[in-house]
N, C-alpha and C positions, 0 to 999 in steps of 0.2 A: 418940780423940774429935775431934781436929782433922780427921782424914781423913773422919770421918762428917759433920761439919758442912759440909766442902767438897763432899761428894757430894750433900748435901741442897740446896745452893744452886741448881744448875741445875734441879733438879726443882721447887723452889718458883717459880722464874722461869717455867718452862714452864706450871705450873698457873695462874699469874697471867695469862699471855698467853692461855691457853685460856679462862679466866673472862671476860677482857676481850672476847674474840671472841664468846663466847656472849651477853654482855650487848649487844654491838653488834648481833648478829643479832636479838635479841628486841626492840630498839628501832627496827628498820627501819620505814618507813612501811607502812601496811596495804596500799597499792596494790602495793608491792614483793612483799610476802608472797603476795598474791592472784596476781600475775603469775607468780612463780616456781612456786607450788603448782599453778596452772593448767597451765603448760607441762609440769611433771613429770607431772601426772595425765593430760594428753593423750598424752604419750609412753607411759605405762603402758597406757592403753586401746588404743593402736594396736599396740604391739609385743607385749604380753602376751595380747591378745585379738583385735583386728581382724586383724592379720597372721598370728597364730599359728593361728587357726581361720577362715581365709579361706573365703568362700562359694565362690569359684571352684574351690577344691580339694575341697570336701566337699558342694557343693550337689546333686550327683547322688545322694547317699546318703541314704535316708530314715531319719528318726527317730534321729539321732545325738545323742550327749551328750558331755560333756567326758571322762568316763572311757573311753568307747569310742575317741574320737579320740586320746587319750593312751595307748591300749593298756594301761590300768590301771597305768601306771608311776608309781612313788612320786615321781620327779622332776617329772612333770607336775602332780601333786597339790600338791607343795610350791610350784611356780612359780605355780599358780592361786591358792592360799591366800595366798602371800606378796605377790602382786600386790594382792589385796584388802586385806591388812594395810597395805601402803604407801599405797594410795588413802585408806583411812580415817584413817591418821595425818596425811596432808597436808590432808584435809578437816577434821579436828579442829584442826590448826594454824590453818587459815583462820578457823574459827569463833572463835578466841581473839583475833582482831584487832579493833581498834576501827573499826567500819565507819561511814562517814559517808554521808549522802544526797547525795553529790556526783555530778556527771555521770560522772566517771572510775570511781568505784566501781560505779555502775549498769552502765556499759559492760562492765566486767570480770565482774561477777556475772551479767549476762545473756548476754554473749558466749561465755564459756568453755564453758557447757553445750552450745552449738551445736557448738563444736569437739570436745568429748567425744563427741557423737553422731555427728559426721562420722567420727571415728576408729574408731567401732564399726560404721559402715555397711557395710563389706565383710565383716563377720563372719557366719559361718553361724549360724543360729538354733538353737544347741545347747540341750538340756535342755527344750525346749518346741516343741510342733508347733502351737501356737495360730495362727500366721500361715497355715499351710496349711489349717487348719480354716476360717479366714476366706475364704481364696481359694476353696476348693472350694464353699463354700456360696454365695459370690457368683456363681460360674460356674454353679451349679445354676439360678439365675434368669436370668443374663444370656446363657448359652450354650444351656442345655437347656430353659428355659421352666418349670422346676419351682419349687415353693414350699419354700424351706429351713426354713420354720417348721413344716411338716408332713412333708416328704420328708427322706430321709436320704441321706448320701453313697453308700450301698450302691446307690442308684439310678443312679449314674453311675460304675460300676466302670471303664469305658473311659477315663475322664478322666486325663490325664497327672499330675495332682496326687493321685490317689486313694491311691497307696501311701504318700504323705507325711502322710496325714490320720490323726489319732489316734482321733477319735470318729466312727466310720463307721456306727454303728447307731442314733444318736439325732439328732433334729432340732436346729436351731439353739437355743442358750441365750439368744440376744440378741433384742431386739425388732425390729419392722418398720422403725424408723428406721435402725438399724444395717445391717440386710440391704439396705435401699434404697441406702444408701451403698456397701456392698460390690458391689452390682449395678453401679453406675456405675464403681467403681474397676476391677473385673475386665473390664468392657466396654472401657475405655480401655486397660488394660495388655495385653490380648490373651493370647496363649498363652505368651509368654516368661516363664519362672519368675523370672529375676532382676528383671525389670521389675515383676512382681507383688509380690515380696518388698519391693523398695525403696518402692513405693507405699504399702504398709501401714506400713513403718517411718516414712515421712514422716507418715502419719496419726497414728501413735502419738506421734511427737514434737510434732505440733501439739496434741494433747490435753494433753500434759504442759506445754507452754508456756501453754496456756489455764489450767491449774490454777495455775501459778505466778503468772499475772496476777491471778487471783482471790484468791490468798493475799495479794498485795500490797494489793489493794483492801480486803480484810477487815482487815488490820493497819493500814492507813491510818486506818480508822475506830476500831478498838479499842485499838491500841497503836502509834501512828505512829513512836515512837522505835525500835521493834523491827522495823519493816517490812523494811528491807534485810536484816537478820540472818535473819528468817523466810524470805524468798525464797532467801537463800543456803543455809539448812539444807535446803530442799527441792530446789532446782535443782542443787546440787553434790552431793547425796547419792549416793555411788557405787552403792548398791543400786538407787536409782531410775533412774540413768543406765543401768546394766546391764540391768535388767529391761525398761525401755521401749525402749531402742535396740537391744538384742540379742534379747530374747525376744519383742518386739513384742506386748506386751499392750495392744492398742488400746483394748478396751472399758473397762477400769478407769480409764485416765487421762481419757477422755472423760466417763465417769459422774462421776468425782471432780471434774472441772472444772465440770459443771453443779451438783453439790452445793455446791462452793465458791462459785459465783455466787449460790446462794440464801443462803448465809451472809453474803456480802458485801452483798447486798441488804438482809438483816435487820439488819446492822450499821448501814447507813445510816438505817434507821428508828429507831434508838435515839437519841433526843434528850433528854438528861437535863433535868429541870425544875430550874432554878437555885434555886427556892424550896423544893424537897424536901430535907430534911436527910439522908435516906437516900442520895440520889444524891450529895450532897456528900461524905458519909463514904466511899462506895464510890469516888468519884473521887480522894479523897485517898490511899486504899489503893493504887489502880492507879498513881498517880503516884509513890508510894514504891517500888513494885515495879520501875518502869521505871528 
């Protein structure tokens, strides 16, 4: 009995020290959590994706995906999924912090997504050929004088981007505004593949930043106490970062940005009448939820 009690004492002390360390970590300031989470996430984005699937190593291979580059290896699949699990865990931990509308919190929440995107900038666009569809359709108008809204990539089989294109037999699915932008981008980017890919990545990131701005404007009108959290949930979302910075889905972020602008504009038009009891009741319910 005496031996058992003596053996249990160190274990109890160890547990207390562990519990104390956990409590200390949980009570760290929110800016510390955001900084640590952001740095760890940036490292994962770069080493697990940006450096592992570097464009300079695979950019000459058309229509590659993660499975092909990993040669269908179980280790590659585990690393890929494990990296996303770690990213979402850190993202979730950040969402649990008490965010304040201070300059420091805004800098961290707005700045780290830029770092995440830069970490993914050298990554090959695996699992999506969208960027090459944008490029070849832009070149159809800027280089060959064709109309991408009616002509198809099959008309320019000699183009160096043709083999990388997925939708060769259909015209553009986007409207004239997007194709006019693609015309300018491909005209400025020239024939260099990397320059074209980077140009569209930057456009995609700009669309996402625009969407985050309109989310902030909308929440400023409808739920100002949740504005910073709402921007965080969108701008730090690993799936958003990965899809936009790696797969270069330029159209959706831009479209969503304009949709968000309409929502923000509509929100500014909502001016409750203080004499309307229905507005007062709804305002009280909103305040309770916040």
